[in-house]
N, C-alpha and C positions, 0 to 999 in steps of 0.2 A: 504493500500500500504506500509506504514512504516513497518508493521509486515512481509510482504513478502520480503521486500528488505533491511531489517535491517542489514544483514551481506553481505560482499562482495561476488560476485559470486565465488564459490569455486569448484575446481576439487579435485580429490582424493589426489593429491600431491601439491596443491597450488591454486592460483587465476588466473582467466581467463580474459584477456583484451576484448576478443570478447563479453562476456556476460556483462561485466561492461559497454561497449559501448551501448548495448541494454538498460541497466538500465538508463543510462544518457538520452537517447532519451525519454524513458517513463516518467522519472521524470520531464524533462524540458518541456514536453508537457502538464503538469497539468495546467489548466487554473487559478486556485487560490491555489497555493501550500501552505501547512502549513509550519511552521518553520522547522519541522522535514524533510519534503520532500525536502525543499530547501537545508538543510544541507547535506542530502544524495546526491543530485545532485552535490553539490560542492565537496564532498568527492570523488565520482566516477570520476568526471572530472579531479581532481588532479591526480588520479591514471592513467588516460589515458595520461595526459601530461607527467608524469614521465615514461611512457612506450615507448615514442617515442625516436628512435635513432637519431644520428646526421644528417643522410641523409634524414629524414622524414618518414622512415618506422617505424613499431611498433613491439616491442616484443608482445608475446601473453600469455606467461605462467610465472607467478611469484611464486616461491616456498615459502613454509612456512619458509625457511631459509633466506628469504629476497633477494634472488638472482634470476635473470632471467635465465630460463632454456632453452632458445632458442635465436637465433639471430634475430635482427629486420628483418621483411619481409613484403611482399605486397600481402599476401593472403587475404581471406575474412575478417580476423580480421583487416587488414589495412583499408579496405573499411568501416567496421563498426565503427572503431575508428574515422575516419574522419566524419562519419555520426553523432556519438555522440558529437565529438568536435565541429562540425559545428552547431549542434543544441544548444549546450551550449553557443557558441559565440553569437547566435542570441536570445536565449530565456532563458538562464540560469541565476543564481543569478548574480547581477551586479558585484560583486567583482571578479568573475571568467571569465567574458566575454573577457577581453583583453588577458589574458593568453591563453584562448581557441582559440581565433582568430589567435594569433601568432603560436600556434601549428598547426592549420589548414593550415596556409600559408606554414609552413615547409613541409607538406606532400602533398599539393595539386598539386605540379608539377610532381609527379610521375605518370607513366602510365603503370601499370601491364597489362599483356595479359589476365587476367581473367575477363570475362564479368561481373560476379556477384560482384566481388570486386569493379569494376568500378561503377556498379550500386549503391552499398551501399554508396560509396564515393560521388556519385552524389546527394544522398539525403542530405548529409551534405552541399554540395555546394549549393543546392537549398535553404536551410535554410539561409546560409550566404548571398546569392544573394538577397533573399527577404528582409533581414534586411539591407544590404549594397549594393544597386543596382549598384554602380560603382566598385564593387570588381572584378577585372579582372581575377584573378586566379580561383575564383569560377565559373565565366562565362565560361571560357575555359574548366574547368574540366567537367562541366555539358554538354557542347556541345560535347566534346570528348567521354563522356560516352554514349550519345545518338547515336553517330556515330558507336561506338563499337558494338551496338546491331545488326547491319546489316539490310538487307532488308527483306521484308516479303517473305515467301515461295511461290512457284509458284502455289500451289494447293489451290483453294479457300476454300476447306474443311479443309485444314491445313495451315493457313496463318502464323503460328508461324515462327519466323526467324531462328529457329533451327529444325533439323529433329526430335528431341525428347524433351519432357518436362523433366526437371531435378529437381531442387529444388529452393525454393524461386522464383517461376516462375513469379508471379505478379509484382516482382520488375522491370522487363523489360518494360512492358507497363507504369508503374508508372514513370520511367525515361523519357520516351517519352512525357507523359502528362506534367510533371513538366518542362522539357526543352522547349517544345512547348509553354507553358504558359509564362515562365520567359524570354525566348529568342525571343519572338514575332514571332513564327513560327506556324500559325494555322494548316497547313497541318500536321506537326509533332504531334501536340496535338491531332488532329482527328485520326491520325493513332494509337496513344497510346490508345485512347478511344475504337477504333474498336477492337484492340487486347485484351484489358481487357474484353470487352463484350464477345468476342469469348472464352476467357479463363474461364470466369465465367460460361458460358453455358457448356463448356466442363467439368468443375469441379463440375457440379451439376447433380443430378439424383433424380427424383421423389420428387422434392421440398426441397432437402437438399444437402449440399456439400459432394462431394465424391472426395477428392483431389488426386493429383498425389502421388503415394506411394514413399517410400524411394528409390526404385530402378529406378524411372523414369517411363515415359509412352511414347509409340509410337502410331501412328495411328493403330487402330485395336486391341490393347491390350485388354485382358479380363477385364471386370469390375465386382465388384470393385477391386481395388488393395490395398494391405497391405504391409508393415506397413505404416500407414498414420501419418504424422508428424504435430504437432501443428504449426510449423513454416510456413507451407503452408497456414494455415488458417489465421494466423496473417498477413502474407504478402498480402493476398487477402484483408483483412480488411484495411490495410494501403493504398493499391492502390485505393480501393473504396472510402475511406475517402478523398484521394487526388482528385479523379475525382469529388466527390461531391463538394469539396471546389472550384475547378476550374470552374465547369459548373453550379452548383446550381441545377442540374437535380436530382430530388428525386429518380429516379430509382437506383442510386448508393447506396442509403441508404439500399436497399434490400440486397446488398452484405454484408454490415456490419451486418445486422440482421441475415443473414444465418450463418455468421462466429461465432457470439455469440451463436447462437442456436446449432452449432456443438459441442461446449464445454458442452452444457447442455443435450446432448443426441440425438439431431437431426442429426444423422449420419448413416453410413451403418450398424451398429450393435445395434443401439439404446442404447448406453452406455454413461453415463456422462463421460466427459474427464477432470473433475476437482474434487479435494477433498475438500469438504466444511469444513472439520475439520482443515485442514492445510492451505487452500487457495492456494495450489499448483496445477499445471497442470501435467497430466500424460504424459509420454514421447512418447507414440505412440498408435495408434489404431490398434489392431490385429484382425483377424477373430473371436476371442473368447472374445474380450473385450479389455479394456485398459491395456497397460504395466504399472504396478504399480509404477515404478520409477517416481520420481518427480524432474527432473533436472532443473537447472537454465534456460536453453533455453526454456523449455516447460512452466515453470511458467511465464517467461517474455512474452512469446507468448500469454498466457492466459490473463495476465494483460493488455497487449497492446490492445488486441481485446476488452476486456470489457471496457477499457478506451474510445475507439472509440464509443462503443455502449452507454455508459453512456452519452457522449456528445450529441449523436444523440437524446437520450430520453429527455435531458434537452432542446434541441432546439425545441422539439415538444410542450413543455409546454407553 
């Protein structure tokens, strides 16, 4: 992990808060972090704290010139930043937790209209609430994110709360599962589990994952769809790990195993989606094989999925 995450997530012209937040989540989830992993977690968390504007929103792009190249906003990067910051406040190195919690508090009162931004922020709120059960802002953010998902669709064959699957789809049922569990709402938790079960079945073909492609998916769309993104696989693994932790039901372990197998070549074109030489993840699965680029998002998606799978294998011992 140190090899893959040793440098800050970089863009062509600078550094990316969105991917730094993903790295913080990954690093702080390590059950027995080495000194190097703990140092990286602290470094990335400081980067997130410094990216926050005075109103609680976050910049996303820092140039190599040391200047922010955008204004603070509340897009997906805001949600991911709160996810990372909340995870650091709950599970990060001791020396960074107070600063991370203060940063979380500054942003937790915002309510952007973007459902997935709210979902990502809710994951940070869930981490904070699990560590600090009396934390009011985290409780309210988690509840509002669950409400933002909306109601199930009227068609039992398509119960998804949106007319179309878009991206990071499993984040939506994961919010409901976490909120139902932490807020004491069994009906909400069961709804999240049902939606995740439906999504996992919808995203599977012939014993392997066939996720929603980058353009989304509607009922009746031709299968398989391309380009498939590693983020979809990682999000499914996250949601199944959450469901397994909340319920103890071993059927959710199967979702984690399918996600790890997708990267190893159990996918629609039977092509490995990771480079064993670099440790990186390929950016997308096309009809003819992997997109050879190895971006930060894809590599972090790979590492996140393998982290869940490794923990699952250790628990079986």
